[in-house]
C-alpha positions in Angstrom: 123.7 100.8 75.7 126.4 102.8 76.8 129.4 100.5 78.3 129.5 101.1 82.0 132.3 103.4 82.4 131.0 105.5 80.1 127.6 106.0 82.4 129.8 106.0 85.7 131.7 108.9 83.8 128.3 110.8 82.5 126.9 110.3 86.0 129.7 111.8 88.0 129.3 115.0 86.1 125.3 114.9 87.3 124.7 118.1 89.1 121.7 120.4 88.7 119.6 120.4 85.3 119.0 122.6 82.2 116.0 121.0 81.5 113.1 118.7 82.4 112.0 115.8 80.3 108.3 115.0 80.4 107.6 111.0 81.0 104.3 109.7 79.6 103.1 108.9 83.4 102.5 112.5 84.5 106.1 113.2 86.0 109.3 115.0 84.7 113.1 114.0 85.2 116.4 115.6 85.0 119.4 115.8 82.5 121.0 113.2 84.5 117.9 110.8 84.9 117.6 111.1 81.2 121.5 110.3 80.5 121.3 107.2 83.3 117.6 106.0 81.0 119.2 106.6 78.0 123.1 105.3 78.4 121.6 102.5 80.1 118.6 101.4 78.6 116.8 101.7 81.4 113.7 103.9 80.1 111.3 100.7 82.3 113.0 102.2 85.4 111.2 104.9 85.4 107.9 103.3 84.1 108.7 101.4 87.4 108.6 104.6 89.3 105.5 105.9 87.9 103.5 102.9 88.5 103.8 103.5 92.0 103.0 107.4 92.0 98.9 106.9 92.6 100.2 104.8 95.5 103.0 107.4 96.7 100.1 110.1 96.5 97.8 108.2 99.0 100.6 107.9 101.4 101.1 110.8 103.5 104.9 110.4 103.8 105.7 109.9 100.1 103.8 112.7 98.9 106.5 115.5 99.0 109.4 112.9 98.8 110.5 109.5 97.7 113.8 107.7 97.7 114.3 104.7 94.9 116.9 102.5 94.7 117.3 99.8 92.1 120.2 97.1 93.2 121.6 94.2 91.2 122.4 91.1 92.4 125.1 89.0 90.8 122.7 86.9 89.1 121.3 89.6 87.3 117.8 89.4 89.3 117.5 93.1 91.0 115.0 94.6 93.8 113.6 98.0 93.1 112.8 99.5 96.3 110.8 102.7 97.4 111.4 103.7 100.5 110.2 106.8 102.5 113.1 107.5 104.9 116.5 105.5 105.0 115.1 102.2 106.2 111.2 102.8 105.8 110.4 100.7 102.7 107.1 101.6 100.8 107.2 99.4 98.2 109.5 96.7 96.6 109.4 95.0 93.7 111.7 92.1 92.1 112.8 91.7 88.8 113.7 88.0 87.3 116.2 90.0 85.2 117.9 93.1 84.4 120.8 94.0 82.1 121.4 97.1 83.9 125.2 98.0 83.9 125.6 99.1 87.6 125.1 97.2 91.0 123.1 99.9 92.4 121.5 103.5 91.1 119.5 106.0 93.4 117.0 107.9 91.9 114.6 110.5 94.0 111.6 111.5 93.2 110.1 115.3 94.8 107.5 117.2 94.6 108.3 120.9 93.7 107.8 123.4 91.1 109.5 124.5 87.8 110.3 127.9 87.3 108.3 128.8 90.4 104.9 127.9 88.1 103.3 125.0 89.4 104.2 121.7 91.5 105.3 118.6 89.2 106.9 115.4 90.4 110.6 115.7 89.5 112.6 112.3 89.6 116.2 113.7 89.9 119.4 111.9 90.9 120.7 112.9 94.4 124.0 114.8 93.1 121.3 117.1 91.4 119.6 117.8 94.3 
């Protein structure tokens, strides 16, 4: 795991992506999300997001865009939240413990096309939108 300052510095430069990375649960993610998952040892966060995709696809407000937030508390417990829109919470998952180094991170999941070929769910940092 990278140090907090290294992660923050890397995330500050995340804008756009050069390639998409395949997640085993059927969506892709950007270079910024890959940097976050690798640097913060947080591939588990992508697994959580992936695990909710069947329910998201059933919710017409989540089919096109989902706003995910991980909030870490002082005692290292955390909450993963999926919102339809600001304040409209669709799902919450409590974590008893995490070693995630940031107090909060947001990941957006959006239905989009890659190279104009076909629609895919793409996980990205807000700065990569």
